[in-house]
C-alpha positions as CSV (number, residue, x, y, z in Angstrom):
1,X,16.2,3.8,-1.9
2,X,15.4,1.9,1.2
3,X,13.0,-0.8,2.4
4,X,10.6,-0.2,5.3
5,X,8.8,-2.9,7.1
6,X,5.6,-1.7,8.8
7,X,4.1,-4.1,11.3
8,X,0.9,-3.3,13.1
9,X,2.7,-1.8,16.1
10,X,4.3,0.7,13.7
11,X,1.2,1.8,11.7
12,X,0.7,5.1,13.7
13,X,4.3,6.2,13.3
14,X,4.3,5.5,9.6
15,X,0.8,6.8,8.8
16,X,2.1,9.0,6.0
17,X,3.9,6.1,4.3
18,X,0.7,4.0,4.6
19,X,-1.4,6.8,3.0
20,X,1.1,6.9,0.1
21,X,0.9,3.2,-0.2
22,X,-2.9,3.1,-0.5
23,X,-2.7,5.9,-3.1
24,X,-0.1,4.0,-5.1
25,X,-2.3,0.9,-5.0
26,X,-5.2,3.0,-6.3
27,X,-3.1,4.4,-9.1
28,X,-1.6,1.0,-10.2
29,X,-4.5,-1.4,-9.7
30,X,-7.5,1.0,-10.3
31,X,-6.2,3.4,-12.9
32,X,-3.4,1.7,-14.8
33,X,-4.4,-1.9,-14.7
34,X,-8.2,-1.2,-14.4
35,X,-8.8,-4.0,-11.9
36,X,-12.1,-4.3,-10.1
37,X,-10.9,-2.9,-6.7
38,X,-12.4,-0.7,-4.1
39,X,-11.1,2.9,-4.2
40,X,-12.0,5.8,-2.0
41,X,-10.4,9.2,-1.3
42,X,-8.1,7.3,1.0
43,X,-6.9,5.1,-1.8
44,X,-7.3,1.4,-2.5
45,X,-7.9,-1.1,0.3
46,X,-9.7,-4.3,1.0
47,X,-10.7,-6.6,3.8
48,X,-7.2,-8.1,4.1
49,X,-5.9,-4.8,5.2
50,X,-8.0,-5.3,8.3
51,X,-6.1,-8.4,9.4
52,X,-3.0,-6.6,10.7
53,X,-0.6,-7.4,7.9
54,X,3.0,-6.4,7.7
55,X,3.7,-4.0,4.8
56,X,6.9,-4.0,2.9
57,X,7.6,-0.6,1.2
58,X,10.3,0.7,-1.1
59,X,10.9,4.4,-0.2
60,X,13.1,6.9,-2.0
61,X,15.6,9.1,-0.1
62,X,12.9,11.8,-0.2
63,X,10.4,9.5,1.6
64,X,8.3,8.8,-1.4
65,X,6.7,5.4,-1.5
66,X,7.4,3.7,-4.8
67,X,6.7,0.1,-4.1
68,X,4.6,-2.0,-1.7
69,X,3.5,-5.5,-0.8
70,X,1.3,-6.9,2.0
71,X,2.3,-10.0,3.9
72,X,0.0,-12.2,6.0
73,X,0.6,-15.7,7.5
74,X,-0.8,-18.3,5.2
75,X,-2.3,-20.1,8.3
76,X,-4.8,-17.3,8.6
77,X,-7.3,-16.0,6.1
78,X,-5.6,-15.6,2.7
79,X,-6.6,-13.9,-0.5
80,X,-5.7,-17.1,-2.4
81,X,-8.1,-19.3,-0.5
82,X,-10.9,-16.9,0.1
83,X,-10.9,-14.7,-3.0
84,X,-9.1,-16.7,-5.8
85,X,-9.6,-20.4,-4.9
86,X,-10.1,-21.1,-8.6
87,X,-6.4,-20.5,-9.1
88,X,-5.5,-23.4,-6.9
89,X,-5.4,-26.9,-8.3
90,X,-7.3,-28.3,-5.3
91,X,-9.1,-25.1,-4.5
92,X,-7.1,-24.8,-1.3
93,X,-3.6,-24.3,0.0
94,X,-1.5,-27.0,1.6
95,X,-0.7,-24.5,4.3
96,X,2.1,-24.7,6.9
97,X,3.6,-22.4,9.6
98,X,6.5,-21.6,7.3
99,X,4.4,-20.1,4.5
100,X,3.4,-16.5,4.1
101,X,1.1,-14.9,1.5
102,X,2.2,-11.8,-0.4
103,X,-0.5,-9.7,-2.0
104,X,-1.1,-6.2,-3.5
105,X,2.5,-6.0,-4.8
106,X,3.0,-3.0,-7.0
107,X,5.8,-0.6,-8.0
108,X,5.7,2.9,-9.5
109,X,7.8,2.2,-12.5
110,X,7.4,5.8,-13.8
111,X,10.1,6.8,-11.4
112,X,13.2,7.8,-13.4
113,X,15.6,6.8,-10.6
114,X,16.6,3.2,-11.0
115,X,15.5,2.8,-14.6
116,X,17.8,1.9,-17.5
117,X,20.1,-0.7,-19.0
118,X,17.2,-3.0,-20.0
119,X,17.2,-4.4,-16.4
120,X,14.3,-4.6,-14.1
121,X,13.5,-1.4,-12.2
122,X,15.5,-0.8,-9.0
123,X,12.3,-0.5,-7.0
124,X,11.1,-3.9,-8.2
125,X,14.4,-5.6,-7.2
126,X,14.5,-3.7,-4.0
127,X,11.0,-5.0,-3.2
128,X,11.9,-8.6,-4.0
129,X,14.9,-8.4,-1.8
130,X,13.0,-6.8,1.1
131,X,10.2,-9.4,0.9
132,X,12.6,-12.3,0.9
133,X,14.8,-10.8,3.7
134,X,11.8,-10.2,6.0
135,X,10.4,-13.6,5.3
136,X,13.6,-15.4,6.1
137,X,14.1,-13.3,9.3
138,X,10.7,-14.2,10.5
139,X,11.0,-18.0,9.9
140,X,9.1,-18.3,6.6
141,X,10.5,-20.5,3.9
142,X,7.9,-20.1,1.2
143,X,5.9,-17.2,-0.2
144,X,2.6,-17.8,-2.0
145,X,0.8,-15.3,-4.1
146,X,-1.8,-14.6,-6.8
147,X,-0.5,-12.6,-9.7
148,X,-0.8,-12.4,-13.5
149,X,1.2,-13.8,-16.4
150,X,3.0,-10.5,-17.0
151,X,4.4,-10.5,-13.4
152,X,5.3,-14.2,-13.6
153,X,7.6,-13.2,-16.5
154,X,9.1,-10.4,-14.4
155,X,9.9,-13.0,-11.6
156,X,11.6,-15.2,-14.2
157,X,13.7,-12.3,-15.4
158,X,14.7,-11.6,-11.9
159,X,15.9,-15.1,-11.4
160,X,13.2,-15.9,-8.8
161,X,10.9,-18.3,-10.7
162,X,7.5,-19.1,-9.3
163,X,6.2,-22.7,-9.0
164,X,2.6,-22.6,-10.2
165,X,-0.1,-23.9,-7.8
166,X,-2.7,-24.3,-10.5
167,X,-3.6,-23.4,-14.1
168,X,-3.9,-19.7,-15.2
169,X,-7.5,-18.4,-15.3
170,X,-9.1,-15.3,-16.6
171,X,-10.2,-12.9,-13.8
172,X,-11.6,-9.6,-14.8
173,X,-9.4,-8.1,-17.5
174,X,-6.3,-10.2,-16.8
175,X,-5.1,-13.8,-16.8
176,X,-4.2,-14.7,-13.2
177,X,-2.0,-17.4,-11.8
178,X,-1.2,-18.6,-8.3
179,X,2.3,-19.7,-7.3
180,X,4.9,-20.3,-4.6
181,X,8.3,-18.6,-4.3
182,X,11.2,-19.8,-2.2
183,X,12.3,-17.6,0.6
184,X,16.0,-18.4,1.1
185,X,19.5,-17.0,0.9
186,X,20.1,-18.1,-2.7
187,X,17.0,-16.3,-4.0
188,X,17.9,-13.2,-2.0
189,X,21.4,-13.1,-3.6
190,X,20.0,-13.4,-7.1
191,X,17.5,-10.6,-6.8
192,X,19.4,-8.2,-4.5
193,X,20.3,-5.0,-6.3
194,X,23.6,-3.3,-5.9
195,X,23.5,-0.8,-3.0
196,X,20.6,-2.6,-1.2
197,X,20.3,-1.5,2.4
198,X,19.4,-4.3,4.7
199,X,16.2,-4.1,6.8
200,X,17.7,-6.4,9.4
201,X,19.5,-3.8,11.5
202,X,16.1,-2.9,12.9
203,X,13.8,-5.7,12.3
204,X,15.4,-9.1,12.4
205,X,18.2,-11.5,11.3
206,X,20.3,-10.2,8.4
207,X,20.9,-12.8,5.6
208,X,23.7,-10.9,3.9
209,X,25.7,-7.7,4.4
210,X,24.4,-4.6,2.6
211,X,26.2,-4.1,-0.7
């Protein structure tokens, strides 16, 4: 399994990966979680996909996308402030240039590869490591996100606890919560799975050697 980082200048060359990503998002958010999201024949997407985000993808050796996340600078329009301000204690973020927002994180946990031993799925840990590595390499120190209580527990299990930015609130059929996560070497070391292949050989500063 490998991590791909797809910045706007790489969208065309990775169009197949992006199509798979939107289909995965439709399957997870629309079908499995039954969230109120917009789904078409092209998969799930929203207005934040129009803001030239960088996508982090977990991809199998057979080029199947099994995990994804969307990253946007917190200084620009963010899902937290525009769509879910009720999750923030002050209804706004105390934004800075070293903060990035992660959204639309999902993993295909039905994948047999990487499952077992009672541990978190390999694709989940690979995604965590890729997000932290990219963030550090691009000068970010903090990752903010809106998620749910189930995923907050997964972050705790991974050793990457989230600092809440407000009280949990019911949104649709889930209980959501906003939080901030550190982007640093220590967090990367805790979540990094054995055999992780660094993305830094192509896209930035490596923060540890690949295992």
